[in-house]
C-alpha positions in Angstrom: 0.0 0.0 0.0 2.8 2.4 0.9 4.7 1.4 -2.2 1.6 2.2 -4.3 1.2 5.6 -2.7 4.9 6.4 -3.4 4.4 5.4 -7.0 1.4 7.6 -7.3 3.3 10.5 -5.7 6.1 10.1 -8.1 3.7 10.0 -11.0 2.0 13.1 -9.8 5.2 15.0 -9.4 6.4 13.8 -12.9 3.1 15.1 -14.5 3.4 18.3 -12.6 7.0 18.9 -13.6 6.1 18.0 -17.2 3.2 20.5 -17.3 5.4 23.3 -15.8 8.2 22.5 -18.3 5.7 22.5 -21.2 4.2 25.8 -20.0 7.5 27.6 -19.8 8.6 26.1 -23.2 5.5 27.5 -24.9 6.2 30.8 -23.3 9.8 30.8 -24.4 8.9 29.8 -27.9 6.3 32.6 -28.0 8.9 35.0 -26.7 11.3 33.9 -29.4 8.6 34.4 -32.1 7.9 37.9 -30.8 11.4 39.1 -30.2 13.4 37.0 -32.6 13.7 37.0 -36.3 10.4 37.3 -38.3 9.6 34.8 -40.9 9.3 37.4 -43.7 8.7 41.0 -44.4 5.0 40.8 -44.3 5.0 39.0 -40.9 7.2 41.7 -39.5 5.0 44.5 -40.7 1.8 42.8 -39.6 3.3 42.5 -36.1 3.7 46.3 -36.0 0.4 47.4 -37.6 -1.9 44.5 -37.0 -5.0 46.6 -37.2 -4.3 48.1 -40.6 -5.7 45.9 -43.4 -3.8 47.6 -46.2 -0.6 45.7 -45.3 -1.6 42.3 -46.5 0.2 40.3 -49.1 -2.8 40.0 -51.4 -2.9 43.8 -51.8 0.9 44.1 -52.3 0.5 45.0 -56.0 -1.3 48.3 -55.2 0.4 51.6 -54.9 0.9 53.2 -51.5 0.1 56.7 -50.4 2.7 58.9 -48.6 0.4 59.0 -45.5 0.2 55.2 -45.2 4.0 54.8 -45.8 4.6 57.4 -43.0 2.4 55.4 -40.7 4.3 52.3 -41.4 7.7 53.9 -40.9 6.4 55.6 -37.7 5.8 52.1 -36.4 9.0 50.7 -37.6 11.1 53.5 -36.1 9.1 53.2 -32.9 8.9 56.9 -32.5 7.9 58.5 -29.1 6.2 61.6 -30.4 2.8 61.6 -31.9 2.2 60.7 -35.5 1.3 64.2 -36.5 4.5 65.6 -35.2 6.4 62.8 -36.9 4.7 63.6 -40.2 5.6 67.3 -39.8 9.2 66.2 -39.3 9.2 64.2 -42.6 7.7 67.1 -44.5 10.2 69.6 -43.0 13.1 67.4 -43.9 12.1 67.3 -47.5 11.5 63.5 -47.5 8.6 64.1 -49.9 8.7 66.0 -53.2 5.9 68.3 -52.0 3.5 68.7 -49.0 0.7 66.6 -50.3 0.7 63.5 -48.1 -2.1 61.9 -50.1 -0.1 61.5 -53.3 1.4 58.1 -54.3 4.8 57.5 -52.7 7.8 57.6 -55.1 10.8 55.3 -55.0 13.3 58.0 -54.0 10.9 59.1 -51.2 10.7 55.5 -50.0 14.5 55.3 -49.9 14.7 58.6 -48.0 12.4 57.1 -45.4 14.6 54.0 -45.2 17.7 56.1 -44.9 16.4 57.3 -41.5 16.7 53.7 -40.2 20.0 52.7 -41.9 22.3 55.6 -42.6 24.9 55.0 -45.3 28.5 54.5 -44.2 31.0 57.0 -45.7 33.7 54.3 -45.7 31.6 51.6 -47.2 32.9 49.4 -50.1 31.7 50.7 -53.4 30.5 48.2 -55.9 28.3 48.7 -59.0 24.8 47.4 -58.9 23.0 50.1 -60.9 24.3 51.0 -64.3 23.0 54.6 -64.5 22.6 55.7 -60.8 24.4 58.8 -59.5 25.4 57.7 -56.0 26.3 61.2 -55.1 22.6 61.9 -55.2 21.5 58.8 -53.4 23.8 55.8 -52.5 21.7 53.1 -54.1 24.7 50.8 -54.7 25.4 50.9 -50.9 21.8 49.8 -50.1 21.9 47.2 -52.8 25.0 45.8 -51.3 23.4 45.6 -47.9 20.4 43.8 -49.5 17.8 46.3 -48.3 16.7 47.3 -51.8 16.3 45.0 -54.8 18.2 45.5 -58.0 15.9 45.2 -61.0 17.1 42.9 -63.8 18.0 45.8 -66.1 20.0 47.5 -63.3 18.3 50.9 -63.9 17.4 53.1 -61.0 14.0 54.8 -61.5 13.6 57.3 -58.6 10.4 58.9 -59.8 8.3 55.7 -60.2 5.4 55.2 -57.8 6.1 52.2 -55.6 3.8 49.4 -54.5 2.8 48.3 -51.1 5.0 45.2 -51.5 8.1 47.3 -52.2 7.4 49.5 -49.3 7.0 46.6 -46.9 10.2 44.9 -48.2 12.3 48.1 -47.8 11.0 49.0 -44.4 11.3 45.5 -42.9 14.8 44.9 -44.3 16.0 48.2 -43.1 14.9 47.4 -39.5 15.6 43.6 -39.6 19.0 42.7 -41.1 18.1 39.0 -41.0 15.5 39.7 -43.8 18.0 41.3 -46.2 18.5 39.6 -49.5 21.5 38.9 -51.7 22.0 41.2 -54.7 24.7 40.5 -57.3 26.9 43.4 -58.3 28.4 43.9 -61.7 31.5 41.8 -61.2 33.5 40.9 -64.4 35.1 43.9 -66.1 36.4 42.2 -69.3 37.8 45.1 -71.3 41.2 45.1 -69.5 44.4 43.0 -69.2 42.6 40.4 -67.2 45.1 38.8 -64.8 45.0 35.6 -62.8 44.4 37.6 -59.6 41.5 39.4 -61.1 39.9 36.1 -62.3 40.4 34.5 -58.9 38.8 37.4 -57.1 35.9 37.5 -59.5 35.3 33.8 -59.3 34.9 34.0 -55.5 32.7 37.0 -55.8 30.5 35.3 -58.4 30.1 32.2 -56.2 29.1 34.5 -53.4 26.7 36.6 -55.5 24.9 33.5 -57.0 25.2 30.9 -54.3 22.2 28.9 -55.5 23.5 28.7 -59.1 27.3 28.5 -58.9 29.7 26.0 -57.4 33.5 26.7 -57.4 36.2 24.1 -57.0 39.9 23.7 -57.6 40.7 20.9 -60.0 44.5 21.1 -59.8 47.5 23.4 -59.6 50.0 24.9 -62.0 53.7 24.3 -61.9 54.1 27.3 -59.6 51.2 26.3 -57.4 48.5 28.6 -58.8 45.0 26.9 -58.5 43.2 25.9 -61.6 39.5 26.7 -61.0 36.4 25.1 -62.4 33.0 26.8 -61.8 29.8 24.8 -62.2 26.6 26.5 -63.4 23.4 24.5 -63.6 22.2 21.2 -62.1 21.4 19.1 -65.1 22.8 15.6 -65.7 24.3 16.6 -69.1 27.7 18.4 -68.7 29.4 20.8 -71.0 33.0 21.9 -70.4 34.2 25.4 -71.6 37.9 26.0 -71.1 40.1 28.9 -72.0 43.7 30.2 -71.8 45.3 26.8 -72.3 47.6 29.0 -74.4 49.0 31.9 -72.3 49.0 34.5 -75.0 45.3 33.8 -75.7 44.4 35.2 -72.3 41.5 37.2 -73.7 39.5 34.0 -73.8 39.4 34.1 -69.9 37.4 37.3 -69.6 35.2 36.0 -72.4 34.3 32.9 -70.4 34.0 34.9 -67.2 31.6 37.4 -68.8 29.6 34.5 -70.3 29.4 32.8 -66.9 28.1 36.0 -65.2 25.5 36.8 -67.8 24.1 33.2 -67.8 23.9 33.2 -64.0 22.3 36.6 -63.8 19.7 35.7 -66.5 18.9 32.5 -64.7 18.6 34.2 -61.3 15.9 36.5 -62.7 14.3 33.9 -64.9 15.1 36.0 -68.0 15.7 34.8 -71.5 19.2 35.7 -73.0 18.6 36.3 -76.6 16.3 33.5 -77.7 17.5 31.1 -75.0 15.6 30.1 -71.9 18.6 30.0 -69.6 16.6 28.7 -66.5 15.1 25.8 -68.5 18.5 24.9 -70.0 20.1 24.8 -66.6 17.6 22.3 -65.4 19.0 19.9 -68.0 22.6 21.0 -68.4 25.5 21.7 -66.1 28.2 24.1 -67.6 31.7 23.6 -66.3 33.8 26.8 -66.9 37.6 26.4 -66.6 38.5 30.0 -67.6 42.3 29.8 -67.1 44.0 26.4 -67.7 47.5 28.0 -67.8 47.7 30.6 -65.0 51.5 30.7 -64.8 51.8 31.4 -68.5 49.1 34.1 -68.4 50.8 35.7 -65.5 54.1 35.8 -67.5 52.4 37.3 -70.6 50.5 40.0 -68.7 52.9 40.8 -65.8 56.3 39.9 -67.1 59.0 37.5 -65.9 59.3 39.3 -62.6 55.9 38.0 -61.6 56.8 34.3 -61.9 59.2 32.0 -60.0 60.7 30.7 -63.3 61.6 34.2 -64.4 65.3 33.4 -65.1 64.4 30.3 -67.0 61.8 32.0 -69.3 64.2 34.8 -70.0 66.8 32.3 -71.1 64.3 30.5 -73.4 63.3 33.8 -74.9 66.9 34.9 -75.4 67.6 31.6 -77.2 64.7 32.2 -79.5 65.6 35.9 -80.1 62.4 37.1 -78.4 62.3 40.5 -76.7 59.0 40.1 -74.9 56.5 37.5 -73.7 53.4 38.6 -75.5 53.5 35.6 -77.8 54.3 33.0 -75.2 51.8 30.2 -75.5 53.4 27.5 -73.3 53.3 26.9 -69.6 56.0 28.3 -67.4 58.3 25.3 -68.2 58.0 26.0 -71.9 55.7 23.1 -72.6 52.7 23.7 -74.9 49.8 22.3 -72.9 47.7 21.8 -76.0 50.2 19.3 -77.3 50.2 17.3 -74.1 47.3 14.9 -74.7 47.8 11.2 -75.5 45.8 11.0 -78.8 48.2 11.3 -81.7 51.0 12.6 -79.4 53.7 10.3 -80.8 53.1 11.2 -84.5 53.0 15.0 -84.1 54.8 17.1 -86.6 55.7 20.8 -86.5 57.0 20.7 -83.0 59.9 22.1 -81.0 62.4 19.6 -79.4 63.2 21.6 -76.3 61.4 24.1 -74.0 60.0 26.9 -76.1 57.4 29.7 -76.1 55.2 27.3 -78.1 55.0 24.0 -79.9 57.1 21.9 -77.5 55.1 18.8 -76.6 57.2 17.7 -73.7 58.9 14.4 -73.0 55.7 12.4 -72.7 52.0 13.1 -72.7 50.5 14.6 -69.5 53.9 15.5 -67.9 52.6 19.0 -67.0 50.3 19.4 -64.0 47.9 21.8 -65.9 47.3 19.3 -68.7 46.9 16.4 -66.2 44.4 18.4 -64.2 42.3 19.1 -67.3 42.6 15.4 -68.4 41.5 14.0 -65.0 38.7 16.5 -64.5 37.3 15.8 -68.0 37.2 12.0 -67.2 35.5 12.7 -63.9 32.8 15.0 -65.5 32.4 12.9 -68.7 31.0 15.8 -70.7 28.6 15.6 -73.6 30.4 18.4 -75.4 33.6 20.5 -75.0 34.2 24.0 -76.2 37.9 24.9 -76.1 38.5 28.7 -76.6 41.6 29.9 -78.4 42.7 33.0 -80.4 42.8 33.8 -83.4 41.4 33.5 -86.9 37.6 33.3 -86.3 37.7 29.6 -87.2 36.1 26.5 -85.6 38.2 23.4 -85.6 36.1 20.4 -85.1 37.4 17.5 -87.1 39.8 14.8 -85.9 39.3 11.5 -87.8 35.7 11.0 -86.8 33.7 8.5 -88.9 30.1 7.5 -89.6 27.4 8.9 -87.4 29.9 10.6 -85.1 31.2 12.5 -88.1 27.7 13.4 -89.2 26.6 14.5 -85.8 29.7 16.7 -85.3 29.2 18.3 -88.7 25.6 19.2 -87.8 26.8 20.8 -84.6 29.6 22.8 -86.1 27.5 24.1 -88.9 25.1 25.6 -86.3 27.9 27.0 -84.2 29.3 28.6 -87.3 25.9 30.2 -88.1 25.8 31.6 -84.6 29.3 33.1 -84.7 29.9 33.7 -88.4 33.1 31.7 -88.1 34.6 29.5 -90.8 34.4 25.8 -90.1 35.8 24.2 -93.3 39.4 24.0 -92.1 40.9 20.7 -90.8 43.5 20.3 -88.1 44.7 16.7 -87.4 48.2 17.0 -86.1 47.2 15.3 -82.8 48.2 15.9 -79.1 45.4 18.5 -78.6 42.8 18.4 -75.8 40.1 18.5 -78.6 41.7 15.5 -80.3 41.7 13.4 -77.2 38.1 14.3 -76.3 36.8 13.4 -79.8 38.7 10.1 -79.9 38.5 8.8 -76.4 35.2 10.2 -75.2 33.4 10.1 -78.5 31.7 13.5 -78.0 31.9 16.8 -80.0 34.8 19.0 -79.1 35.3 22.3 -80.9 38.2 24.7 -80.9 36.7 28.2 -81.0 39.4 30.5 -82.5 38.0 33.9 -81.5 39.1 37.3 -82.8 41.4 38.2 -85.7 44.5 39.0 -83.6 45.8 37.8 -80.2 45.2 39.8 -77.0 43.7 42.9 -78.7 41.1 44.5 -76.4 39.9 46.7 -79.2 38.3 43.5 -80.6 36.4 42.8 -77.4 33.0 44.0 -78.4 33.1 42.0 -81.7 34.3 38.9 -79.9 31.6 39.2 -77.3 28.9 39.8 -79.8 29.9 36.7 -81.8 30.3 34.3 -78.8 27.9 35.5 -76.0 25.4 32.8 -76.8 28.0 30.1 -77.5 27.5 28.0 -74.4 23.7 28.2 -74.6 23.7 27.2 -78.3 26.0 24.3 -77.5 23.6 23.2 -74.7 20.6 23.4 -77.1 22.5 21.4 -79.8 23.7 18.8 -77.3 20.3 18.1 -75.9 18.8 17.9 -79.4 21.4 15.3 -80.4 20.9 13.3 -77.2 17.2 13.1 -77.8 17.8 11.8 -81.4 20.0 9.1 -80.0 
């Protein structure tokens, strides 16, 4: 009997403890919901002006009056004075274009209200988000970087447009609650310059940060001097396409071409916008692009920055002297004087027109894949198993596509190159079968289309940039479209 009473007492105490624990847990959760991070901008605003039925998501498309916006910001700022006094302060400070508080709120007026909550920092990092904004008038780039205001797809700032209730809610809530702020992508790649390895490396990391849901950056190997060789993935499809550039150092302009292409495709996908006639978002559901914008970082550094910027400076100066070369602008090889596009196994042993010792170009090395850059590209390609490869070179405005294909493979690749030639305006009726090239190995060993895209009419001439970009900006998307079409036929 005593044992039973003790058991009942223990049970009662356990139930009592559980109820008390549950009560305080509920209270704590409620406290967290009230004082912690709101779920979204609408939830935050509704928590401040719960009795005002204009701030509901269903009415977000409607314009907002200055008076209603002032009421909202009055609540967000948690002002101590009365609303009429607050409104007089706004008018006296010139927040509104005129004294009529029953007119529609303009975008610049909304931003001036927001500025009262989050003042701009004079020492803030300046990046470009809007193409035509005068930041001395209003620092829109600063607020875009903070993620308080959204950057429209066309990157144009329209201060005199009337704003919707949705935009007003978003700006007010993000100004007050940093946890709600969004990620905006600045204009990152500036291609019309001597685009160095360091610039590319910085831009790749910035792109990965700007488009975290679209881009994945990885290192696939290192150069002779230890510079990383990067690959960036765009898209999540099962069909992979590799686009590589600057395997030849003097052809460094192919790097900013690929980087600009990468940024444009990512931006169009993020906003769900077509690029030309191509539905980028839909293509990225089926295709994954792998961009390797600089296969030969040591060589590019030599070409753009001189022998003092590389560890093998004395060696390359000796090679140049032996060849009677006064500068490194035409250096194609890696930093050991090996031509990386003559390092691949297919046809390597029967190559002609080669150098027998280290040279600015055309030296194939002592064996295939002796150079770490070529080996990194070789291994990565096997791991990815691409359905197509685009290898960007300079110069001549030619597409080299043939390496001893036969039968249906030949017919397929001819169909593809004809379409790529239509897109770019390049000549495709030249044949290059010397062997040892990355393209040759891909065609022979993987059995997939591989095109050498020889862009521009000269090497390294930035005056040709606009022409090159205009001819090649849709290249990756066209390749994806053609690849998917051929796969469906198979």
